[in-house]
C-alpha positions in Angstrom: 17.5 -34.0 -32.2 16.0 -31.5 -29.8 17.7 -30.7 -26.4 17.5 -33.6 -23.9 15.2 -32.7 -21.0 16.7 -33.9 -17.7 15.4 -34.2 -14.2 17.2 -34.5 -10.9 15.7 -36.8 -8.2 16.9 -35.7 -4.8 18.4 -32.3 -3.8 20.7 -33.4 -1.0 24.5 -33.0 -1.1 24.9 -34.9 -4.4 21.7 -33.7 -6.1 22.4 -30.1 -5.7 25.7 -30.6 -7.6 23.9 -32.4 -10.4 21.5 -29.5 -10.6 24.4 -27.0 -10.8 26.2 -29.0 -13.5 23.2 -29.6 -15.6 22.4 -25.9 -15.6 26.0 -25.1 -16.5 25.8 -27.5 -19.4 22.5 -26.0 -20.4 24.0 -22.5 -20.4 26.9 -23.7 -22.6 24.8 -25.9 -24.9 21.1 -24.9 -24.8 20.5 -26.9 -27.9 21.7 -30.1 -26.3 20.4 -30.2 -22.8 17.7 -28.6 -20.6 17.4 -28.9 -16.9 13.6 -29.6 -16.8 12.6 -30.6 -13.3 13.5 -31.5 -9.7 11.9 -34.2 -7.5 12.5 -33.6 -3.8 10.2 -34.6 -0.9 11.3 -31.7 1.4 9.1 -28.7 0.7 11.7 -26.1 1.8 14.3 -27.6 -0.5 11.8 -27.6 -3.4 11.0 -23.9 -2.8 14.8 -23.0 -2.6 15.7 -24.7 -5.9 12.6 -23.8 -7.7 13.5 -20.2 -7.1 17.2 -20.7 -7.8 16.8 -22.6 -11.1 13.4 -21.5 -12.2 12.2 -25.1 -12.8 9.1 -27.1 -11.9 9.5 -29.2 -8.7 7.7 -32.2 -7.5 7.4 -34.0 -4.2 7.6 -37.5 -5.8 8.5 -39.3 -9.0 4.8 -40.2 -9.2 3.9 -36.5 -9.2 6.6 -35.8 -11.9 5.3 -38.6 -14.2 1.7 -37.5 -13.8 2.3 -33.8 -14.4 0.5 -32.4 -17.5 2.6 -31.2 -20.3 1.7 -27.5 -20.0 3.6 -27.4 -16.7 6.7 -27.8 -18.8 5.5 -25.9 -21.8 5.5 -29.1 -23.8 3.0 -31.5 -25.3 -0.4 -31.9 -23.6 -0.2 -35.7 -23.2 2.1 -35.7 -20.2 5.5 -34.6 -18.8 8.4 -35.0 -21.2 11.6 -36.1 -19.6 14.4 -37.9 -21.5 16.8 -38.6 -18.7 17.2 -38.3 -14.9 19.9 -38.4 -12.2 18.9 -40.4 -9.2 20.5 -38.8 -6.1 18.3 -40.1 -3.3 19.6 -42.2 -0.4 20.8 -45.7 -1.5 17.9 -47.5 0.1 15.5 -45.7 -2.4 17.7 -46.2 -5.5 15.9 -49.3 -6.8 12.3 -48.0 -6.3 13.0 -44.7 -8.0 15.0 -46.2 -10.9 12.3 -48.7 -11.5 9.6 -46.0 -11.8 11.7 -44.0 -14.2 12.8 -47.0 -16.4 9.2 -48.2 -16.6 8.3 -44.7 -17.8 10.9 -45.0 -20.6 13.4 -42.6 -19.0 17.2 -43.1 -19.1 18.8 -42.9 -15.7 22.1 -42.4 -14.0 22.1 -43.7 -10.4 24.6 -42.3 -7.9 26.8 -45.0 -6.4 26.3 -47.5 -4.8 24.1 -49.0 -7.5 21.6 -50.5 -5.0 21.5 -52.0 -1.6 21.3 -55.7 -2.8 22.3 -57.7 -5.8 18.7 -58.7 -6.3 17.7 -55.0 -6.7 20.6 -54.5 -9.1 19.6 -57.5 -11.2 16.0 -56.3 -11.4 17.1 -52.9 -12.7 19.5 -54.5 -15.2 16.8 -56.7 -16.5 14.3 -53.9 -16.7 16.8 -51.5 -18.5 17.4 -54.3 -21.1 13.8 -55.0 -21.5 12.9 -51.3 -22.0 16.1 -50.6 -24.0 17.1 -47.8 -21.6 20.5 -46.4 -20.7 21.4 -47.3 -17.1 24.6 -45.7 -15.8 26.1 -45.8 -12.3 27.7 -42.7 -10.9 31.2 -43.9 -10.0 32.5 -40.4 -10.2 36.3 -41.1 -9.8 36.3 -43.0 -13.2 36.0 -39.6 -14.8 38.9 -38.1 -12.8 41.5 -36.9 -15.3 44.2 -38.6 -13.3 42.4 -42.0 -13.7 42.2 -41.4 -17.5 46.0 -40.7 -17.5 46.6 -43.9 -15.4 44.7 -46.0 -17.9 47.0 -44.9 -20.7 50.1 -45.9 -18.6 48.9 -49.4 -17.5 51.3 -52.3 -18.1 50.2 -55.4 -16.1 49.9 -53.9 -12.6 50.5 -56.4 -9.9 50.0 -54.4 -6.7 47.7 -51.6 -5.7 47.4 -49.6 -2.5 44.4 -47.3 -2.0 43.7 -44.8 0.8 40.4 -42.9 1.0 40.1 -41.0 4.3 37.5 -38.4 5.2 36.6 -36.3 8.2 33.4 -37.4 9.7 30.2 -35.8 8.5 26.6 -37.0 9.0 26.2 -37.5 5.2 25.5 -41.0 3.8 25.1 -42.7 7.1 22.5 -44.9 5.6 25.5 -47.0 4.3 28.8 -48.1 5.8 32.3 -46.8 4.8 32.8 -49.6 2.3 29.7 -48.7 0.3 30.2 -44.9 1.0 33.9 -44.4 0.2 35.8 -47.6 -0.5 33.5 -48.5 -3.4 35.1 -45.8 -5.5 38.5 -47.5 -5.3 37.0 -51.0 -5.7 35.4 -49.9 -9.0 38.6 -48.4 -10.3 40.8 -51.4 -9.4 38.2 -53.8 -10.9 38.3 -51.7 -14.1 42.1 -51.9 -14.2 42.6 -55.5 -13.4 41.2 -57.9 -16.0 41.0 -60.8 -13.7 38.5 -62.3 -11.2 38.9 -61.8 -7.5 40.3 -64.9 -5.9 40.4 -64.0 -2.2 38.9 -61.3 0.1 40.2 -60.5 3.6 38.7 -57.7 5.5 38.4 -56.1 8.9 36.3 -53.1 9.9 34.9 -51.4 12.9 32.1 -48.9 13.8 33.6 -45.9 15.5 30.9 -43.2 15.6 27.9 -44.5 13.6 26.2 -47.9 14.0 27.8 -49.1 10.7 31.5 -49.7 9.8 33.3 -46.4 9.8 36.8 -47.7 9.1 37.9 -50.7 7.1 41.0 -52.4 5.7 40.8 -54.9 2.9 43.2 -57.2 1.0 42.2 -58.6 -2.4 44.0 -61.2 -4.4 43.1 -61.7 -8.0 43.4 -64.9 -10.1 46.2 -63.2 -12.0 48.3 -62.9 -8.8 47.7 -59.2 -8.5 47.2 -58.0 -5.0 45.3 -54.8 -3.8 45.1 -53.3 -0.4 42.4 -50.8 0.5 41.9 -48.5 3.5 38.8 -46.4 4.0 37.8 -44.2 6.9 35.2 -41.5 7.5 36.6 -40.7 11.0 40.0 -39.4 9.9 41.5 -36.0 10.8 42.4 -35.4 7.2 41.2 -35.8 3.6 43.2 -38.4 1.6 42.3 -39.7 -1.8 45.3 -41.7 -3.2 46.0 -44.8 -5.3 49.4 -46.3 -5.8 50.2 -49.1 -8.1 53.3 -51.1 -9.1 53.9 -52.7 -12.4 57.0 -54.0 -14.2 59.8 -51.4 -13.8 57.4 -48.7 -12.8 55.6 -47.2 -9.8 52.6 -44.9 -10.3 51.1 -42.6 -7.6 47.6 -41.1 -8.3 46.2 -38.2 -6.3 42.5 -37.9 -6.9 42.1 -34.5 -5.2 44.9 -32.9 -6.9 44.3 -34.7 -10.2 48.0 -35.6 -10.4 49.8 -38.7 -11.6 53.5 -39.2 -10.6 55.6 -42.1 -12.0 58.9 -43.5 -11.1 60.5 -45.4 -14.0 63.6 -47.7 -14.0 66.2 -46.9 -16.6 66.3 -49.7 -19.3 70.1 -49.9 -18.9 69.7 -50.8 -15.3 67.1 -53.5 -16.1 69.3 -54.9 -18.8 72.3 -55.0 -16.4 70.3 -56.8 -13.7 68.9 -59.2 -16.3 72.4 -60.0 -17.5 73.6 -60.5 -14.0 76.1 -57.6 -14.1 77.0 -55.8 -11.0 75.1 -52.6 -10.6 78.3 -50.5 -10.7 79.2 -51.9 -14.1 78.0 -50.8 -17.6 75.2 -52.9 -19.1 77.0 -53.0 -22.5 80.4 -52.1 -24.0 78.7 -49.0 -25.5 77.6 -47.7 -22.2 79.3 -44.4 -21.5 79.1 -44.7 -17.6 78.2 -47.2 -15.0 74.8 -47.3 -13.4 75.4 -46.6 -9.7 72.4 -47.1 -7.5 72.3 -44.4 -4.8 74.5 -42.0 -6.7 72.7 -38.8 -7.6 75.7 -37.6 -9.6 75.3 -40.6 -12.0 72.0 -39.2 -13.2 72.4 -35.5 -13.6 69.5 -35.2 -16.1 67.1 -36.1 -13.2 68.4 -34.7 -10.0 65.0 -34.9 -8.3 65.3 -38.7 -7.6 68.0 -39.8 -5.2 68.7 -43.1 -6.9 70.6 -43.3 -10.2 68.8 -45.3 -12.8 65.4 -44.1 -11.5 63.5 -41.2 -13.1 60.6 -39.2 -11.5 58.1 -37.6 -13.7 54.7 -35.8 -13.3 52.1 -36.3 -16.1 50.7 -33.2 -17.8 47.0 -33.7 -17.1 44.3 -31.2 -18.2 42.2 -30.6 -15.2 38.4 -31.2 -15.3 35.5 -31.5 -12.9 34.7 -35.3 -12.7 31.0 -34.7 -12.2 30.7 -32.6 -15.3 32.6 -35.2 -17.3 30.4 -37.9 -16.0 27.2 -36.1 -16.9 28.5 -35.2 -20.3 29.3 -38.9 -20.9 25.8 -39.9 -19.6 24.0 -37.4 -21.9 26.2 -38.5 -24.8 25.1 -42.1 -24.2 21.5 -41.1 -24.1 21.8 -39.1 -27.3 23.7 -41.7 -29.3 22.3 -44.8 -27.5 25.8 -46.1 -26.7 26.9 -47.7 -23.4 28.1 -45.2 -20.7 31.6 -45.4 -19.4 30.4 -46.9 -16.1 27.7 -49.4 -17.1 25.2 -51.0 -14.8 27.1 -54.2 -15.1 30.2 -52.5 -13.7 28.2 -50.9 -11.0 26.9 -54.3 -10.1 30.4 -55.8 -10.0 31.6 -53.1 -7.6 28.4 -53.6 -5.4 29.0 -57.4 -5.3 32.6 -57.0 -4.2 31.6 -54.4 -1.6 28.9 -56.7 -0.2 31.4 -59.6 0.0 33.8 -57.3 1.9 31.1 -56.5 4.3 30.4 -60.2 4.8 34.0 -60.8 5.5 34.1 -57.9 8.0 31.1 -59.4 9.8 32.8 -62.8 9.8 36.0 -61.4 11.3 34.1 -59.4 13.9 32.4 -62.6 15.0 35.6 -64.6 15.0 37.3 -61.8 17.1 34.4 -61.7 19.6 33.4 -58.2 18.6 29.8 -57.1 18.6 28.2 -54.4 16.5 26.6 -51.6 18.5 
């Protein structure tokens, strides 16, 4: 198979990173991928990136699809593009994706998938009809720390997510739930194989005309509970997810790509299950009692203050999530296999985010709050 020819639609904050990574992938594997075009309505941006990447640029997808082949040095019967990243504002996702899918081009849409479930369903049906790859750019799914967490899962029952950002004028076309919290919603949905039973949410606009800070509590049919806090008016950057499962606590730091775990010693679990006092050995063969709170009782792990608990940090190979995401997308296109984040998964995260926003609006009305 010849190198996949890819286009990037939109050269804003996200699009320029897609351009960079596609070029890096092209430099490393010129036989596998080629950055072939940019679509960007702003003339100054087009000129900047045309010069930087030495690629054809177009003001619209219509112009891209109507360009003659010689503009790309390809066949004369039209522009040849295999795949595209859609990095335009969310309100334009559906229209741009529809054009590309109808043209037979595989697409990756930056999150959130669309603005409405009706738009998402239209794209899902079109991708199926045209047999096209349709991926959604939930970047954090490709964070190496998330991959490590997947391997450590054992019936998690409680999640706590914090995603806080300093205010920027980026992405103000959507609220904080669709802008930031949706990352964590998608991850938790991928980790909990159970339908959501209840949604409780509160949120407020602070600077923009949309919700800038929100707190959410989900309960799943399985009994698992998840709390989410997202803010784009914070004084610091925080990207963390904590989860609790039987005899273990995991703490994931997205920014550092770190996973810490606290495990309970099996002998302590056995002692408690047998109803033995914590200061007594769990079996006649035990060489010393498990003494909660005694650091001396656990000399092999002096970093945790409680005996019977061990603290460890996973050895995680670092990697750029966007590069891992685009590699997965291109692999899906090349081999016609489902991407890691399917359109169905993107729709599920969108549906939950929209329900959260509905609950926020209901709460605001009940509390006598008015949107600006």
